[in-house]
N, CA, C and O atoms as a GROMACS GRO file, in nm:
protein
  212
    1MET      N    1   1.708  -2.702  -0.240
    1MET     CA    2   1.563  -2.707  -0.247
    1MET      C    3   1.508  -2.566  -0.271
    1MET      O    4   1.544  -2.471  -0.201
    2ARG      N    5   1.423  -2.554  -0.370
    2ARG     CA    6   1.368  -2.422  -0.404
    2ARG      C    7   1.237  -2.399  -0.331
    2ARG      O    8   1.163  -2.493  -0.301
    3ASP      N    9   1.211  -2.273  -0.304
    3ASP     CA   10   1.083  -2.238  -0.240
    3ASP      C   11   0.970  -2.256  -0.340
    3ASP      O   12   0.986  -2.232  -0.459
    4ARG      N   13   0.856  -2.299  -0.288
    4ARG     CA   14   0.739  -2.316  -0.375
    4ARG      C   15   0.682  -2.182  -0.418
    4ARG      O   16   0.635  -2.166  -0.530
    5TYR      N   17   0.686  -2.086  -0.327
    5TYR     CA   18   0.626  -1.956  -0.354
    5TYR      C   19   0.736  -1.851  -0.361
    5TYR      O   20   0.828  -1.852  -0.279
    6PRO      N   21   0.727  -1.760  -0.457
    6PRO     CA   22   0.829  -1.654  -0.465
    6PRO      C   23   0.816  -1.558  -0.348
    6PRO      O   24   0.709  -1.543  -0.289
    7HIS      N   25   0.925  -1.494  -0.317
    7HIS     CA   26   0.921  -1.391  -0.214
    7HIS      C   27   0.828  -1.280  -0.260
    7HIS      O   28   0.825  -1.247  -0.378
    8PRO      N   29   0.750  -1.221  -0.167
    8PRO     CA   30   0.655  -1.117  -0.209
    8PRO      C   31   0.719  -1.001  -0.284
    8PRO      O   32   0.654  -0.938  -0.368
    9SER      N   33   0.846  -0.972  -0.256
    9SER     CA   34   0.911  -0.861  -0.326
    9SER      C   35   0.939  -0.895  -0.472
    9SER      O   36   0.970  -0.806  -0.552
   10GLN      N   37   0.928  -1.022  -0.509
   10GLN     CA   38   0.950  -1.062  -0.648
   10GLN      C   39   0.820  -1.070  -0.726
   10GLN      O   40   0.821  -1.104  -0.845
   11GLN      N   41   0.710  -1.038  -0.663
   11GLN     CA   42   0.582  -1.044  -0.732
   11GLN      C   43   0.565  -0.920  -0.819
   11GLN      O   44   0.600  -0.810  -0.777
   12PRO      N   45   0.512  -0.935  -0.939
   12PRO     CA   46   0.501  -0.820  -1.030
   12PRO      C   47   0.397  -0.717  -0.987
   12PRO      O   48   0.403  -0.603  -1.033
   13LEU      N   49   0.303  -0.754  -0.901
   13LEU     CA   50   0.198  -0.660  -0.860
   13LEU      C   51   0.240  -0.568  -0.747
   13LEU      O   52   0.165  -0.478  -0.710
   14LEU      N   53   0.358  -0.590  -0.691
   14LEU     CA   54   0.399  -0.508  -0.576
   14LEU      C   55   0.409  -0.359  -0.609
   14LEU      O   56   0.356  -0.279  -0.531
   15PRO      N   57   0.473  -0.317  -0.718
   15PRO     CA   58   0.475  -0.172  -0.748
   15PRO      C   59   0.336  -0.115  -0.769
   15PRO      O   60   0.308  -0.002  -0.728
   16LEU      N   61   0.248  -0.192  -0.832
   16LEU     CA   62   0.111  -0.146  -0.852
   16LEU      C   63   0.041  -0.127  -0.718
   16LEU      O   64  -0.031  -0.029  -0.699
   17THR      N   65   0.061  -0.220  -0.626
   17THR     CA   66   0.001  -0.209  -0.493
   17THR      C   67   0.051  -0.084  -0.422
   17THR      O   68  -0.027  -0.014  -0.357
   18MET      N   69   0.180  -0.055  -0.434
   18MET     CA   70   0.236   0.062  -0.368
   18MET      C   71   0.180   0.191  -0.428
   18MET      O   72   0.150   0.285  -0.354
   19VAL      N   73   0.166   0.195  -0.559
   19VAL     CA   74   0.110   0.314  -0.624
   19VAL      C   75  -0.036   0.334  -0.583
   19VAL      O   76  -0.078   0.446  -0.556
   20VAL      N   77  -0.111   0.224  -0.577
   20VAL     CA   78  -0.252   0.234  -0.537
   20VAL      C   79  -0.262   0.286  -0.394
   20VAL      O   80  -0.350   0.367  -0.364
   21CYS      N   81  -0.175   0.242  -0.305
   21CYS     CA   82  -0.175   0.290  -0.167
   21CYS      C   83  -0.152   0.441  -0.161
   21CYS      O   84  -0.222   0.512  -0.089
   22VAL      N   85  -0.056   0.488  -0.238
   22VAL     CA   86  -0.026   0.632  -0.238
   22VAL      C   87  -0.145   0.710  -0.292
   22VAL      O   88  -0.182   0.814  -0.236
   23VAL      N   89  -0.205   0.662  -0.401
   23VAL     CA   90  -0.320   0.732  -0.460
   23VAL      C   91  -0.437   0.736  -0.363
   23VAL      O   92  -0.502   0.839  -0.349
   24ILE      N   93  -0.463   0.624  -0.295
   24ILE     CA   94  -0.574   0.621  -0.198
   24ILE      C   95  -0.548   0.719  -0.084
   24ILE      O   96  -0.639   0.791  -0.042
   25GLY      N   97  -0.424   0.722  -0.035
   25GLY     CA   98  -0.391   0.815   0.073
   25GLY      C   99  -0.408   0.960   0.031
   25GLY      O  100  -0.461   1.041   0.107
   26VAL      N  101  -0.363   0.994  -0.090
   26VAL     CA  102  -0.378   1.131  -0.139
   26VAL      C  103  -0.525   1.167  -0.158
   26VAL      O  104  -0.566   1.278  -0.126
   27LEU      N  105  -0.604   1.073  -0.209
   27LEU     CA  106  -0.747   1.099  -0.228
   27LEU      C  107  -0.816   1.124  -0.095
   27LEU      O  108  -0.899   1.215  -0.083
   28PHE      N  109  -0.782   1.044   0.006
   28PHE     CA  110  -0.842   1.066   0.138
   28PHE      C  111  -0.809   1.205   0.191
   28PHE      O  112  -0.896   1.272   0.248
   29LEU      N  113  -0.684   1.249   0.173
   29LEU     CA  114  -0.646   1.380   0.223
   29LEU      C  115  -0.711   1.493   0.143
   29LEU      O  116  -0.745   1.597   0.199
   30ARG      N  117  -0.728   1.473   0.013
   30ARG     CA  118  -0.790   1.576  -0.071
   30ARG      C  119  -0.938   1.590  -0.042
   30ARG      O  120  -0.991   1.702  -0.039
   31VAL      N  121  -1.006   1.478  -0.021
   31VAL     CA  122  -1.150   1.482   0.002
   31VAL      C  123  -1.180   1.539   0.140
   31VAL      O  124  -1.275   1.615   0.158
   32GLY      N  125  -1.097   1.503   0.238
   32GLY     CA  126  -1.119   1.552   0.373
   32GLY      C  127  -1.234   1.478   0.440
   32GLY      O  128  -1.273   1.370   0.397
   33GLY      N  129  -1.286   1.538   0.544
   33GLY     CA  130  -1.397   1.476   0.613
   33GLY      C  131  -1.354   1.412   0.744
   33GLY      O  132  -1.241   1.429   0.790
   34GLN      N  133  -1.447   1.338   0.801
   34GLN     CA  134  -1.426   1.283   0.935
   34GLN      C  135  -1.318   1.175   0.937
   34GLN      O  136  -1.240   1.166   1.032
   35TYR      N  137  -1.313   1.093   0.832
   35TYR     CA  138  -1.223   0.979   0.833
   35TYR      C  139  -1.100   1.000   0.744
   35TYR      O  140  -1.033   0.904   0.708
   36ALA      N  141  -1.071   1.123   0.708
   36ALA     CA  142  -0.962   1.150   0.614
   36ALA      C  143  -0.827   1.105   0.672
   36ALA      O  144  -0.750   1.037   0.604
   37LYS      N  145  -0.800   1.143   0.796
   37LYS     CA  146  -0.670   1.107   0.855
   37LYS      C  147  -0.661   0.957   0.879
   37LYS      O  148  -0.554   0.898   0.861
   38PHE      N  149  -0.772   0.896   0.919
   38PHE     CA  150  -0.771   0.751   0.940
   38PHE      C  151  -0.745   0.678   0.808
   38PHE      O  152  -0.664   0.585   0.802
   39GLY      N  153  -0.815   0.719   0.703
   39GLY     CA  154  -0.799   0.654   0.573
   39GLY      C  155  -0.660   0.674   0.517
   39GLY      O  156  -0.600   0.580   0.463
   40ALA      N  157  -0.608   0.796   0.528
   40ALA     CA  158  -0.473   0.822   0.477
   40ALA      C  159  -0.369   0.746   0.559
   40ALA      O  160  -0.272   0.694   0.503
   41GLY      N  161  -0.388   0.740   0.689
   41GLY     CA  162  -0.295   0.663   0.773
   41GLY      C  163  -0.296   0.516   0.741
   41GLY      O  164  -0.192   0.450   0.738
   42PHE      N  165  -0.416   0.463   0.716
   42PHE     CA  166  -0.428   0.321   0.680
   42PHE      C  167  -0.360   0.294   0.546
   42PHE      O  168  -0.291   0.193   0.530
   43ALA      N  169  -0.380   0.383   0.449
   43ALA     CA  170  -0.318   0.366   0.318
   43ALA      C  171  -0.166   0.375   0.329
   43ALA      O  172  -0.093   0.300   0.263
   44PHE      N  173  -0.117   0.467   0.413
   44PHE     CA  174   0.028   0.481   0.431
   44PHE      C  175   0.086   0.358   0.500
   44PHE      O  176   0.194   0.311   0.465
   45ALA      N  177   0.013   0.305   0.600
   45ALA     CA  178   0.059   0.183   0.669
   45ALA      C  179   0.062   0.065   0.572
   45ALA      O  180   0.154  -0.016   0.576
   46TRP      N  181  -0.039   0.057   0.486
   46TRP     CA  182  -0.044  -0.050   0.386
   46TRP      C  183   0.074  -0.038   0.290
   46TRP      O  184   0.133  -0.138   0.251
   47PHE      N  185   0.108   0.086   0.253
   47PHE     CA  186   0.224   0.111   0.167
   47PHE      C  187   0.353   0.063   0.235
   47PHE      O  188   0.436  -0.002   0.172
   48LEU      N  189   0.369   0.095   0.364
   48LEU     CA  190   0.490   0.054   0.435
   48LEU      C  191   0.499  -0.098   0.447
   48LEU      O  192   0.607  -0.155   0.433
   49VAL      N  193   0.386  -0.162   0.474
   49VAL     CA  194   0.386  -0.308   0.486
   49VAL      C  195   0.422  -0.372   0.352
   49VAL      O  196   0.501  -0.466   0.348
   50SER      N  197   0.364  -0.322   0.243
   50SER     CA  198   0.395  -0.380   0.112
   50SER      C  199   0.541  -0.354   0.076
   50SER      O  200   0.604  -0.437   0.009
   51PHE      N  201   0.596  -0.240   0.118
   51PHE     CA  202   0.736  -0.211   0.091
   51PHE      C  203   0.827  -0.301   0.174
   51PHE      O  204   0.932  -0.344   0.126
   52ALA      N  205   0.787  -0.331   0.298
   52ALA     CA  206   0.869  -0.414   0.386
   52ALA      C  207   0.876  -0.558   0.338
   52ALA      O  208   0.975  -0.627   0.360
   53LEU      N  209   0.770  -0.604   0.271
   53LEU     CA  210   0.770  -0.741   0.221
   53LEU      C  211   0.862  -0.750   0.101
   53LEU      O  212   0.877  -0.857   0.042
   0.00000   0.00000   0.00000
């Protein structure tokens, strides 16, 4: 029996999602400000979650 939905790691948008996470994290760190570390941490966590899937 085959799965109805492909595994998330087989989805074509996964590399794009990972690149977007890295770019968002770098932008947060470059801009700085009050929420820079929070935003960069969130983007990095999102990157790790997408990589784990």
